[in-house]
C-alpha positions in Angstrom: 32.7 -10.9 13.2 29.1 -9.9 13.1 29.9 -6.6 14.6 32.4 -6.0 11.7 29.7 -6.9 9.1 26.8 -5.0 10.6 28.5 -2.3 12.5 28.9 -2.4 16.3 26.2 0.3 16.9 23.6 -1.3 14.6 24.0 -4.7 16.2 23.8 -3.3 19.7 20.7 -1.4 18.8 19.1 -4.6 17.5 20.1 -6.5 20.6 18.6 -3.7 22.8 15.4 -3.6 20.8 15.0 -7.4 21.1 15.8 -7.3 24.9 13.1 -4.6 25.3 10.5 -6.7 23.3 11.4 -9.7 25.4 11.0 -7.8 28.7 7.6 -6.5 27.5 6.5 -10.0 26.7 7.5 -11.2 30.1 5.5 -8.4 31.6 2.5 -9.4 29.6 2.8 -13.0 30.7 3.0 -11.9 34.3 0.0 -9.7 33.9 -2.0 -12.6 32.4 -1.0 -14.8 35.3 -2.2 -12.1 37.7 -5.5 -11.7 35.9 -6.0 -15.5 35.9 -5.4 -15.7 39.7 -7.8 -12.7 40.2 -10.5 -14.3 38.1 -10.3 -17.6 40.1 -10.5 -15.6 43.3 -13.4 -13.6 42.0 -15.3 -16.7 41.0 -14.2 -18.4 44.2 -13.1 -21.6 42.4 -9.8 -23.4 41.9 -8.3 -24.7 38.7 -8.9 -28.2 40.0 -12.6 -27.5 40.4 -12.9 -26.1 36.9 -11.1 -29.2 35.6 -13.4 -31.5 37.6 -16.5 -29.7 36.2 -15.2 -29.9 32.6 -14.2 -33.5 32.9 -17.6 -34.8 33.9 -19.8 -35.6 30.9 -22.9 -35.7 33.1 -22.7 -31.9 33.5 -23.4 -31.2 29.8 -25.8 -32.1 27.0 -24.5 -34.2 24.2 -23.9 -31.2 21.9 -22.3 -29.2 24.7 -20.1 -32.1 25.7 -18.7 -32.4 22.1 -18.0 -28.6 22.1 -16.2 -28.9 25.4 -14.1 -31.8 24.1 -13.3 -29.8 21.0 -12.3 -26.7 23.0 -10.3 -28.8 25.4 -8.4 -30.5 22.6 -7.6 -27.1 21.0 -6.4 -25.7 24.4 -4.3 -28.8 25.0 -2.7 -28.4 21.6 -1.9 -24.7 22.3 -0.5 -25.5 25.7 1.7 -28.3 24.4 3.2 -25.9 21.9 3.9 -23.4 24.6 7.5 -23.3 25.7 8.7 -23.2 29.2 9.7 -19.6 30.0 13.1 -20.7 31.2 13.8 -22.4 27.9 12.8 -19.1 26.1 15.2 -17.1 28.3 18.0 -19.5 27.7 17.5 -19.5 24.0 17.3 -15.7 23.9 20.5 -15.5 25.9 22.3 -17.9 23.5 21.1 -16.0 20.5 22.4 -12.7 21.8 25.8 -14.2 22.3 27.9 -14.7 19.1 30.3 -17.6 19.3 33.8 -16.9 18.2 34.0 -20.0 16.0 31.0 -19.1 13.9 31.5 -17.9 10.4 28.8 -15.5 9.1 27.4 -16.7 5.8 24.7 -14.8 4.0 
């Protein structure tokens, strides 16, 4: 039905463009993961050690501790909003498939 409305070629071009963008996004996520691992190796620390350092109030002045708490809250909020990559893949797959029982309404 959508292919009839938008034209088969136009719809396929949009799908291909979206697939390309999605693959580029996955590549960037993988690159960020690799950079993170490299940074931890370069600093010779583990994420658990960083967490332990940032969790101990005795390691900071009162002002610095408030700033750390603020930054951790912001990071926690961003991470909670982040979707699991498998959920994104499934949603993308479902969006690219048009169900036969759908009626296009503009």
